[in-house]
C-alpha positions in Angstrom: 0.0 -0.3 0.0 2.0 2.4 1.0 4.8 1.7 -2.1 1.3 2.6 -4.6 1.1 5.6 -2.7 4.6 6.5 -3.3 4.3 5.5 -6.9 1.6 7.5 -7.2 3.2 10.4 -5.9 6.2 10.0 -7.6 4.3 9.8 -10.4 2.5 12.9 -10.3 5.0 15.2 -9.7 7.0 13.5 -12.7 3.6 14.3 -14.8 3.7 18.1 -13.2 7.5 18.5 -14.0 7.0 17.3 -17.6 4.3 19.2 -18.2 5.6 22.6 -16.9 8.5 22.4 -19.1 5.8 22.0 -22.4 3.0 24.8 -21.4 1.4 25.7 -24.5 2.1 29.4 -25.8 -1.7 30.8 -26.1 -0.5 34.2 -27.7 -0.1 31.6 -30.4 -3.4 31.0 -31.2 -5.8 32.4 -33.7 -8.6 34.7 -32.7 -11.1 33.1 -35.1 -14.3 35.3 -35.2 -17.4 35.9 -37.5 -18.0 39.1 -38.6 -20.8 40.2 -39.4 -22.0 41.9 -43.4 -22.4 45.6 -42.0 -18.8 45.3 -40.2 -16.9 43.2 -43.2 -18.5 46.5 -45.7 -16.9 48.8 -43.1 -13.5 47.2 -43.2 -13.4 46.5 -47.0 -14.0 50.5 -47.7 -11.6 51.5 -44.7 -8.9 49.2 -45.6 -7.1 48.9 -49.3 -4.8 46.2 -48.1 -7.7 43.7 -46.5 -6.7 39.4 -47.2 -10.1 38.6 -48.5 -10.4 35.3 -49.5 -13.0 33.9 -50.8 -12.8 29.7 -50.2 -15.7 28.6 -52.7 -15.2 26.6 -55.7 -14.3 28.6 -59.6 -17.4 28.2 -60.3 -18.8 29.8 -57.8 -16.5 32.7 -57.3 -17.1 33.8 -61.2 -21.1 33.6 -60.5 -20.0 36.5 -58.0 -18.0 37.4 -55.5 -16.8 40.3 -53.2 -14.8 42.8 -54.6 -11.8 43.0 -54.0 -11.7 39.0 -52.8 -9.0 36.2 -54.3 -10.3 32.3 -55.0 -8.6 29.9 -53.3 -10.7 26.5 -53.7 -11.0 25.2 -50.3 -10.8 21.8 -51.8 -7.3 21.8 -54.0 -5.1 20.2 -52.4 -2.4 22.8 -52.2 -5.0 24.9 -50.3 -3.1 25.7 -47.0 0.0 26.3 -49.1 -1.3 29.1 -51.3 -1.7 31.2 -48.1 2.3 31.8 -47.7 2.4 34.8 -49.2 0.1 36.3 -46.6 0.7 37.9 -43.5 -0.1 36.1 -40.6 -0.1 39.0 -38.5 -2.2 40.9 -40.5 -6.1 40.4 -40.2 -7.7 38.1 -42.6 -10.9 37.5 -44.1 -12.9 34.5 -45.0 -16.4 33.6 -46.9 -17.4 31.0 -48.7 -21.1 30.6 -49.5 -22.8 29.9 -46.0 -20.1 29.6 -43.8 -19.2 25.9 -43.4 -16.0 25.9 -45.6 -14.9 29.4 -44.6 -15.1 28.0 -40.8 -13.1 24.5 -41.6 -10.7 26.6 -43.4 -10.5 29.4 -40.5 -9.4 26.4 -38.5 -6.7 25.4 -40.7 -5.4 28.9 -41.2 -4.9 29.2 -37.4 -2.5 26.2 -36.8 -0.5 27.7 -39.8 -0.3 30.0 -37.3 -2.4 32.9 -38.5 -3.4 35.4 -35.6 -6.6 36.9 -36.2 -8.6 35.2 -38.2 -12.4 36.8 -40.0 -15.5 34.2 -40.9 -18.1 36.2 -42.7 -21.6 35.2 -40.8 -23.6 33.2 -43.3 -21.4 33.2 -46.3 -21.9 34.6 -49.8 -26.0 33.9 -49.4 -25.7 36.1 -46.6 -24.0 39.1 -48.0 -26.5 38.8 -51.2 -29.6 39.2 -49.1 -31.6 42.0 -48.9 -31.1 43.9 -46.0 
């Protein structure tokens, strides 16, 4: 019984020491937020260097997009590598048709080191809807 207790205490101390050196740096995690249509319109008007990315397919993009967005298809194998040219410390704005793909894309970009990610609430369908 004493040996079991001593081993449990030693294991606990070892676990604490190990985890002390392996703490996660919360400053490296991205802030992923949804952004309203109204707020995105304001950003577009006030930031000529906005990083705005449409993650839909080419055929969807060809039917209409939010100016000045660039297209990076979420389903392409090289999706993540296409973001290497972007500034990871500057806000990046994403949208898709309804918010599903852009939400998944935001999580991927968070893992790649982007720090401020905004996902258009309701996607392009919301953007085109009447206010």
